[in-house]
N, C-alpha and C positions, 0 to 999 in steps of 0.2 A: 504494500500500500504506500503510495507516494505521500510525502509530507505536505505537499500542495501541488498545484498544477504545473508551475514553472520549476524546473530543476534548480536546486540550489547549487551554486558553483563554489567548490571548495579547493583551497590550496593548502599544501602541507609544507611547513618550513622545518626541516630536520629529517634525517633518514637513519636514525639509530633504531633501537628495538621498537620504540613506540611509533616512530614515523613509518617504519616498514609495516607494522601491523595495521595502522590506519590506512595506508595506501592500499594494502591488500583488501581490507574491508570495503574501501570505497570502490575499488575496481570490480569486486565480485558481488557486493550487495548494494552498492550505491545506486545504480540505475533503478532498481525496483523500489527504492526508498525515495526517489526523486533527488538524488545527490549525484553531481557530476564532478569528478576530479579534474581540475583545470591546470594544476601545476604541482610539481614537487621541486623543492630547492634544498640543497645541502651545501655546507661549507666546503666539503670535498666532493665535487661533482663526479669524481671517479667512482664513488660508491653507488651511484645511480646506474652506471653502465651495465647493460645486460639485465637489469632488474626492473627498470622503469622505462616504459616506451619513450623513445626520444622526443616525441611530440609533447610529452608532459613534463619534460625536464626544463626547468627554468634556470638558465645560466647566470643571470644577474638579478638579484632580488629587487633592485631598483626598477625592473621592468614588470613587476607583478601586476600593475594596473592594466597592462595590455591584455591580460587574461580575464579581466573583469570578474574577480572572485566576489562572492557574497560573504564568505567566511574564510579566514586564514587560521589554521591551527598551528601553533608554535610548539614544537617539541625539540628545540635546539638549545644552544648555549645562551645564558642570560645576556651576553653582550649583543646578541642579535636584536633583542627587543630594545635595548638601550640605544642601539644605532638606527634601527629601522622601524620601531614600533609606531611612531607618529606617522610615517609614510604609509604603513599598512593600514592604519585607521582612516586614512584619507580615502581608502578604496573599499574597505570591508569591515565586518565584525572581526574581532580577534579573540581567539580562545587561547589563553596562556597555559603553559604546562606547570608553572610554579608561581605562587603569589608574590615572590620577592623580586620578580624581574622588572627592572626599569623604574621602580618607584624610589622616591627620595627617602633618605634616613632609614633605610632598611637595616635592621639588626638581625643577624642570623646566628644560630648556635647549632652545631652538629654534634650529636652525642652518639657514640658507638656503645651500645649496651650488649655485651657478650651473652647475657642471659636470654636474649631474644634470638633463638636459633631458627625459628621458622616464620618470622614476619618482620616487616618494617613497621615502625610506628611513626606517624607524621603528625606533629602538633603545629598548628599555625595560629598565631594570634595577631590580630590587626586592630589598631586603635587609631582614631582620628584626632585632629586638633580640637580644642574646646570650641564649642559653638557660642552663639550669643548669650546663652544661659550659663556659660561656663562649664557645661557638662560635655563629655566626649562620648562618641559611640565606640563600641568594641565588638569584635567578632572572634570567636575561638572555635577552631575545628580540630577534631581528633580522628585520625584514621589508622586502622590496623589492617595491614595488607600482607597476605601470605607471600612469602619469598624464600628462596633457597639461600643458605648461608653464602655471603659474599656477592649475591646478585645485586645489581644496581636498581633494577626494576622488578617489582613483585608481580606475581601472576594476575592479581586483581587490577593492577594499574592499567593494563591493556584494555580490559573490559570497561573500566571506569572512563577511560578516555573516549572509547567508541561511543558509549552512552552519553557522555557530555557533548560530543560532536553532534549526535542526533538531537539532543536537547537544544543546543545553540542553533541548529538548522531550522528550528521551528520559530525562532524569534524574527521580528521584522528585519528586513535587510537594510539596516542603516548602521553606520559605524558605532561600535561599542566594545567594551572590554569584558570578557568572561573568564573566570578563573576555574580551572578544573581542580 
């Protein structure tokens, strides 16, 4: 069942484990869901060779507007959003892989807990500046993700990103930021 009558045009920025999975899902399931993959970009374009059809390979991220995406999914390095996030938003909605990418005054802490042998635990806390009343908003998320020891990406992450992409595809096609 299509998400709506006009296919949503999706670009993927990054071709690591998550990017590869999303590209595969978009190529195999996208058409029946009303999703069209319009480009894949990677810092190392050689990783796309023989895996992504040449017509879908975007050589220069600055040219993404020529592909007319409705949604760009970022699963790359934080530097990519810092350098190109504003440009992406001029053309499409943006689904970010991590909430710390490209925002000012981000404080991050990475804790390796050896007692967690079968999962990743991700805690994200976001707070804003005080408003007119002097009070601030805050959001806290906690996620437990099954993962093999030493794995960078857990098994549930791939499914979560695909479902987030489907959710973002149902939103109006105007620029905005979405965090997975």
